[in-house]
C-alpha positions, 0 to 999 in steps of 0.5 A: 490540473483537470486539464493535465489529466484530461488526456490519460497517458501511462506516463501521467500515472507515474508523474502522479506517484512521484509527485505524491512521494515528493510531497510526502517526503517534503512534509516529513521534513517540515514535520521533522523541523517543527516537532523533531524533539518528539521523533525518536530517530532510533526507534521511530515506534518507541513513543506515542509521541514519535509514532504520531509526529514521525509516521502518522502525521505526514502519511495522514497529510499525504493521504488528505492531499490525494483525496482533495486531488480526487475530489478536485478531478471529480473523481471521488465516485469513480475511485471509491464507488463500484469498480468496473468489470467482474473479477474471477473466482480464482482472484480470491486467493490473492486477498486470502493469502494477505489475510492469512499473512495479517492473522500470522502476524497478529498471532506471533506479536508480542502484545505485552511490549505495546501500550494501548495508546501505541497500538491504536496509533499504529492502527491509525497509522495503518489506515492512513497508509491504506488509504494514501498508498491504495488511492494513489496506486490502485485508485488514481494510477489504475483509472489513469491507465484504464482511461488511457485505453490500456488492457487489464494485464497492463494496468495491473502490472504497471500499477503494482510496479508503481507501488513496488517502486515507491518503496525505493525511498527507503534507500534514503533512510539508509536501508541496505540495497539488498533489503530495499530489493527484497522489499520491492519484490515483495511490494510488487507481489503485495500490490498485485494482490491488492489489485485483485482484491479490488477487482474480485470485490468491485470495491477499492475499499477492500484493498485499502482495508487489507493494506490497512490491517497488513502494515500494523500487523507487520510492525506489531510482530516485528517490533519496528519499522521496515523490520522483517519478521525473522526472530520468532519461531511458532506456528503463527510465525511460520503461517505468516512466512508461508503465506508471504511466499505463496503470495510472491509466487502466486503474483508471478502466476496472476500475471499469466492468469489475468485476462488481458481485457478491459472492464466494460465500464472502462471502455469510454 
C-alpha cells in the first residue's frame, strides 16, 4: 500500500475514493444480510435498531478503515495535525454559511417526533459520516493532490468534485436522477466550504465537526434520509434555505477567489 502511494498522482485520489465507496457499499450489503430484520427499508430512521444497523454500523466501519489506512501509510500526524499554509479572512464565509444552515435546521426540527435514543444515534451517525467523508476527501485526497504538486485551486476543486461524485451512489437506492443532480451541485458547494474551513482553521477537525453537525441537523429537520426540507415554514426554515443558496453561490465565487498557490509546508 505504501508503495502505491509513494508516487502520488491525481488519479490515485480517485482510486482511493472509489475504493472507499465500494467497501462502504459491500459492508452495507453484508450488514443487511446479517441484520436485515432490524432495518426498516421504508424508513431507515424509523427505529433505533434500523438507525444503528442500517446507517451507523456501515459508516463506522468505513471510517475505521480509513483511519487504519492513514495509520498504515504513516499519515495520521499529517492529516490530523496542523495543516500547511494560512487561510485568508474571506474563507471564514464558507464555514459560517454552513453553521448558519445547521442552526436553521435545528431550529426548524420537530423534536417531539424523535426519542432521546434516536437523537443520540443520529448524532453518532453524523460524527461517523464526518470522519469518513472528510478523511477521504479533505484528508487523504487533498494530501495526495498536494503531494503530486498540484496548486490549491486544483486541490480545492478536484477534492470537492470527488466529494460530490461520491453521492452518485444515491442512484443505486432508486433516487431520481434530477434529485441526485441537485445533490451533486449542493455537495460540491458544501465540499468547497469544508475545504475552506480546513484552510482557514488549519485543521481537518474543523471540517469533520462541521460535517458531523450538518447531516444530523438535516435528518432531524426533514424527518428522513436524503430528504429535502421542503414542507416546513417559518424563520428557521427560511434561514436554512437562505444559507444553503448562499453556500452554492459562494462556492462558485470561491473558485475564483482562492489563490492558486501551494502552502509552503506542502512544497516538498
